[in-house]
C-alpha positions in Angstrom: 16.6 -18.7 -20.8 16.8 -21.8 -23.0 15.2 -22.6 -26.3 13.2 -25.3 -24.6 11.4 -22.6 -22.6 10.0 -21.2 -25.9 8.5 -24.5 -27.0 4.7 -24.4 -27.5 4.0 -27.1 -24.8 6.4 -25.3 -22.4 4.6 -22.0 -22.8 1.1 -23.7 -22.4 2.3 -25.4 -19.3 3.7 -22.1 -18.0 0.3 -20.4 -18.7 -1.7 -23.1 -17.0 0.6 -23.4 -14.0 0.7 -19.6 -13.3 -2.8 -18.6 -14.2 -4.8 -21.8 -14.0 -7.1 -23.5 -16.5 -8.9 -21.2 -19.1 -7.5 -17.8 -18.0 -9.1 -14.7 -19.5 -12.6 -16.4 -19.4 -15.4 -15.1 -17.2 -15.9 -17.4 -14.2 -18.8 -17.4 -11.8 -17.9 -16.4 -8.2 -21.5 -16.7 -7.1 -24.9 -16.2 -8.6 -24.5 -12.5 -9.3 -20.7 -12.0 -9.7 -18.2 -13.1 -12.4 -14.5 -12.4 -12.6 -11.6 -13.0 -15.0 -8.0 -12.2 -15.7 -7.4 -9.0 -17.8 -4.2 -7.7 -19.4 -2.6 -4.6 -17.7 -2.6 -3.0 -21.2 0.8 -1.7 -22.4 4.0 -3.0 -20.7 7.4 -1.5 -21.1 10.2 -3.9 -20.7 13.7 -2.6 -19.6 15.9 -5.5 -20.7 19.1 -6.8 -19.1 22.0 -8.2 -21.1 23.4 -10.7 -18.6 21.3 -13.6 -20.0 21.1 -13.9 -23.8 17.5 -13.8 -25.1 16.1 -12.8 -21.6 14.6 -9.6 -23.0 12.7 -11.6 -25.7 11.4 -14.0 -23.1 10.1 -11.0 -21.0 8.2 -9.8 -24.0 6.8 -13.3 -24.6 5.5 -13.3 -21.0 3.8 -10.1 -21.8 2.3 -11.6 -24.9 1.0 -14.7 -23.0 -1.0 -12.3 -20.8 -2.4 -10.4 -23.7 -0.4 -7.2 -23.3 1.1 -4.8 -25.8 4.8 -4.8 -25.3 7.5 -2.1 -25.7 11.0 -3.5 -25.3 14.0 -1.2 -24.6 16.9 -3.4 -25.7 19.8 -3.8 -23.3 23.3 -2.8 -24.3 25.8 -5.5 -25.4 23.2 -8.2 -25.9 24.2 -8.7 -29.6 20.7 -8.5 -31.2 19.5 -12.0 -30.1 16.2 -10.7 -28.6 15.4 -8.6 -31.7 16.1 -11.6 -33.9 13.9 -13.9 -31.8 11.0 -11.5 -31.8 11.3 -10.8 -35.6 11.2 -14.6 -36.2 8.1 -14.8 -34.0 6.3 -12.1 -36.0 7.2 -13.9 -39.2 5.6 -17.0 -37.9 2.6 -15.2 -36.5 2.1 -11.8 -38.2 -1.0 -11.0 -36.0 1.5 -10.4 -33.1 3.0 -7.4 -34.9 0.8 -4.8 -33.2 1.7 -6.2 -29.8 5.5 -5.9 -30.1 7.6 -2.8 -30.4 11.4 -3.0 -30.1 13.5 0.1 -29.5 17.3 0.5 -29.3 17.4 3.5 -27.0 20.2 4.5 -24.7 19.4 4.4 -21.0 21.0 7.9 -20.8 18.2 9.3 -23.0 15.9 10.1 -20.2 13.5 12.2 -22.3 12.7 9.3 -24.7 12.5 6.8 -21.7 10.1 9.1 -20.0 7.9 9.3 -23.1 7.8 5.5 -23.3 7.0 5.2 -19.6 4.1 7.6 -20.1 2.6 5.3 -22.7 2.8 2.2 -20.4 0.4 0.8 -17.8 3.4 -0.9 -16.1 7.2 -1.1 -16.4 9.1 -4.4 -16.1 12.8 -3.7 -15.1 15.5 -6.3 -15.3 18.8 -5.2 -13.9 20.7 -3.7 -11.0 19.5 -1.6 -8.1 20.7 1.5 -10.0 18.6 0.6 -13.1 15.5 0.1 -11.0 16.1 3.3 -9.0 16.5 5.3 -12.3 13.2 4.0 -13.6 11.5 4.8 -10.3 12.7 8.4 -10.5 11.2 8.7 -14.0 7.9 6.9 -13.4 4.7 8.4 -11.9 4.0 7.3 -8.3 1.0 5.3 -9.3 2.6 3.4 -12.1 3.4 -0.3 -11.2 7.1 -1.1 -11.4 7.7 -4.8 -11.8 11.2 -5.5 -10.6 13.4 -8.4 -11.5 16.6 -7.2 -9.8 20.0 -8.8 -9.5 20.2 -11.7 -7.0 23.0 -13.4 -5.0 23.5 -17.2 -5.2 26.1 -19.3 -3.5 27.2 -22.9 -2.8 27.2 -24.5 0.7 29.3 -27.6 1.5 28.8 -29.6 4.7 30.2 -33.1 5.4 29.2 -35.4 2.6 30.4 -38.5 0.9 29.6 -36.8 -2.4 31.9 -33.7 -1.9 34.2 -34.5 -4.8 31.4 -35.1 -7.2 29.7 -31.9 -6.0 32.9 -29.9 -6.4 33.0 -30.9 -10.1 29.3 -29.9 -10.4 30.1 -26.5 -8.7 33.0 -26.0 -11.2 30.6 -26.5 -14.0 28.1 -24.1 -12.4 30.8 -21.5 -12.4 32.5 -22.1 -15.7 29.5 -22.9 -18.0 27.7 -19.6 -17.1 30.8 -17.5 -16.4 28.7 -16.6 -13.3 26.6 -14.2 -15.4 23.3 -15.5 -14.2 21.5 -14.6 -11.0 21.6 -18.3 -10.2 25.3 -18.6 -10.6 27.4 -19.0 -7.5 29.4 -16.0 -6.2 30.7 -17.7 -3.1 31.1 -21.2 -1.7 30.9 -21.7 2.1 32.6 -24.7 3.7 31.6 -25.9 7.1 34.9 -25.7 9.1 36.7 -23.5 11.6 40.1 -24.8 10.5 42.0 -22.6 8.0 44.0 -25.6 6.7 40.8 -27.5 5.9 39.5 -24.5 4.0 42.8 -24.3 2.1 42.5 -27.9 1.2 38.9 -27.5 0.1 39.8 -24.5 -2.1 42.6 -26.4 -3.7 40.3 -29.3 -4.6 37.8 -26.9 -6.1 40.5 -25.1 -8.1 41.6 -28.5 -9.5 38.1 -29.2 -10.7 37.7 -25.7 -12.1 40.9 -26.1 -14.1 39.7 -29.3 -15.6 36.4 -27.7 -16.6 38.0 -24.5 -17.8 40.3 -26.4 -20.1 37.3 -28.3 -21.5 35.2 -25.2 -21.9 37.4 -22.1 -22.7 36.1 -18.8 -21.4 34.6 -16.2 -23.7 36.7 -13.0 -24.2 36.4 -10.6 -21.3 35.7 -6.9 -21.9 38.6 -4.7 -21.0 36.8 -3.1 -18.0 35.8 -6.5 -16.6 39.4 -7.8 -16.9 40.6 -4.7 -15.1 38.2 -5.3 -12.3 39.3 -8.9 -11.9 43.0 -7.9 -11.9 42.3 -5.2 -9.3 40.5 -7.7 -7.0 43.3 -10.2 -7.4 45.9 -7.7 -6.5 44.0 -6.7 -3.4 43.8 -10.4 -2.4 47.5 -10.8 -2.9 48.2 -7.9 -0.6 46.1 -9.4 2.1 47.7 -12.8 1.5 50.9 -11.3 3.0 49.0 -10.8 6.2 47.5 -14.3 5.9 44.0 -12.9 5.8 43.2 -14.1 2.3 44.7 -16.4 -0.4 44.6 -16.5 -4.2 44.6 -19.7 -6.2 44.7 -19.5 -10.0 46.3 -21.2 -13.0 49.1 -19.9 -15.3 46.6 -18.8 -17.9 44.5 -17.0 -15.3 41.4 -18.7 -16.6 39.9 -18.8 -13.2 40.5 -18.1 -9.5 39.5 -19.4 -6.1 39.8 -16.4 -3.7 40.0 -17.7 -0.1 38.8 -15.4 2.6 39.1 -16.7 6.2 36.2 -14.5 7.4 32.7 -15.5 6.2 30.7 -12.9 4.3 28.2 -13.2 1.5 29.6 -10.9 -1.3 29.7 -10.6 -5.0 32.6 -12.0 -7.0 34.1 -10.3 -10.0 32.5 -13.0 -12.2 34.0 -14.8 -15.2 35.2 -17.8 -13.2 36.3 -16.1 -10.0 34.7 -17.3 -6.8 35.1 -16.6 -3.1 35.7 -19.6 -0.7 35.0 -19.0 3.0 34.6 -21.0 6.2 31.2 -21.1 8.0 29.7 -22.3 11.2 26.1 -23.4 10.9 25.0 -21.3 13.9 26.1 -18.1 12.2 24.5 -19.0 8.8 21.0 -17.5 9.4 22.2 -14.1 10.6 24.8 -13.9 7.8 22.2 -14.5 5.1 19.4 -12.4 6.6 21.7 -9.4 6.2 21.1 -9.8 2.5 17.3 -10.5 2.6 15.6 -9.6 -0.7 18.7 -10.4 -2.7 19.0 -14.2 -2.1 18.1 -16.7 -4.8 19.8 -20.1 -5.3 22.0 -22.3 -3.1 23.9 -25.3 -4.5 23.9 -27.6 -1.5 26.3 -30.5 -0.8 25.6 -32.3 2.5 24.6 -35.7 3.9 20.9 -36.7 3.8 20.6 -36.2 7.6 21.6 -32.5 7.3 19.4 -31.7 4.3 16.2 -30.8 6.1 17.9 -28.8 8.8 19.9 -26.7 6.3 16.9 -26.3 4.0 14.9 -24.8 6.9 17.7 -22.3 7.6 17.9 -21.3 3.9 14.2 -20.9 3.4 14.0 -18.8 6.6 16.8 -16.6 5.4 15.0 -15.9 2.1 16.5 -18.5 -0.4 14.0 -19.6 -3.1 15.9 -22.4 -4.7 18.0 -25.3 -3.3 19.7 -27.5 -5.9 22.4 -30.0 -6.3 25.8 -28.6 -7.3 25.9 -28.8 -11.1 22.2 -27.7 -11.5 22.2 -24.2 -10.1 21.3 -22.6 -13.4 18.9 -25.4 -14.6 15.3 -24.5 -14.6 12.1 -26.5 -15.0 9.0 -25.7 -16.9 6.6 -23.8 -14.8 9.2 -22.8 -12.2 8.6 -19.5 -10.3 11.0 -16.7 -10.9 12.6 -15.5 -7.7 9.8 -17.2 -5.9 7.0 -15.5 -7.8 4.9 -16.4 -10.8 5.7 -13.7 -13.3 2.4 -13.9 -15.3 0.4 -13.0 -12.2 2.2 -9.7 -12.1 1.2 -8.9 -15.8 -2.5 -9.2 -15.3 -5.2 -7.8 -13.0 -8.4 -9.4 -11.8 -11.6 -7.7 -13.0 -15.2 -8.5 -12.0 -18.7 -7.7 -12.9 -21.9 -7.9 -10.9 -25.3 -8.4 -12.3 -28.3 -6.4 -11.0 -30.5 -8.9 -9.1 -34.3 -8.7 -9.2 -34.4 -7.3 -5.7 -32.1 -4.5 -6.7 -34.2 -3.6 -9.8 
């Protein structure tokens, strides 16, 4: 989420793009029938802390659709969403009855269950485990609107812009610390030659070092650093067998972890990325194994290959294809994970007039 997405004009465009002109107004379907959009009622939002302010934006989507909103704050977000919503109420006090913010532990199932009981729908941002936990607490008929974790990656084929795109990829990795769903976890390079892959990984590492020196990483929590160290040690062990390779700098600001067998998998984040070889003919089956989790690909290729690769990516389930350097850049009115969010926060209602023949 960016501040620009909270601008009045941006929100109006979002509303019009997703719900059309004049939503929530009765419209004639035919001579006897009218229909309109109607709020779901009360929406409970289970926030996620991987993107600052995302929980506040989720509530704003609920407000745009006329709903009452209960927000369960995520852990470790730092209070930004609460501050944004408090400022919003200060600007427009009439919104106060539509916003309720609670700092409740996810482990307090009794309180969570009571909140769910008051809701007409629950919006869940987070992992499969978070979504599963809410499903276990929610009644079967209650709508669960899921915005789960997604996998994104970069793909490099032959291109005259490879070096420029490597710099862009380094920025995609370092400026987000890979905390967004649109951040790359892996980069695939079209080759079957291990030496070519090693060379590619070394070039990426050089660009990452330059960007990392320009934009120092935020402090890593102890448990995150422990996970990164554990993965690095495993890679070093397999490096002895020439199955993997680790490239990092003296400060350990980043790493490129080379795996000579292609697989789409999560990285330990915080500027640590997998680099793997790929053959185009194996791409669709590799990606389809992760259908439902795919989001963004940063693509570097020649113009003649763009359409062919795009068709493969869309067939596999990818929603966004971008240039490297723009993987986490959104535009006003863009769908979220291929879906317009506001359409999920309303229902269509209709009314039919009694005709003279029916009287």
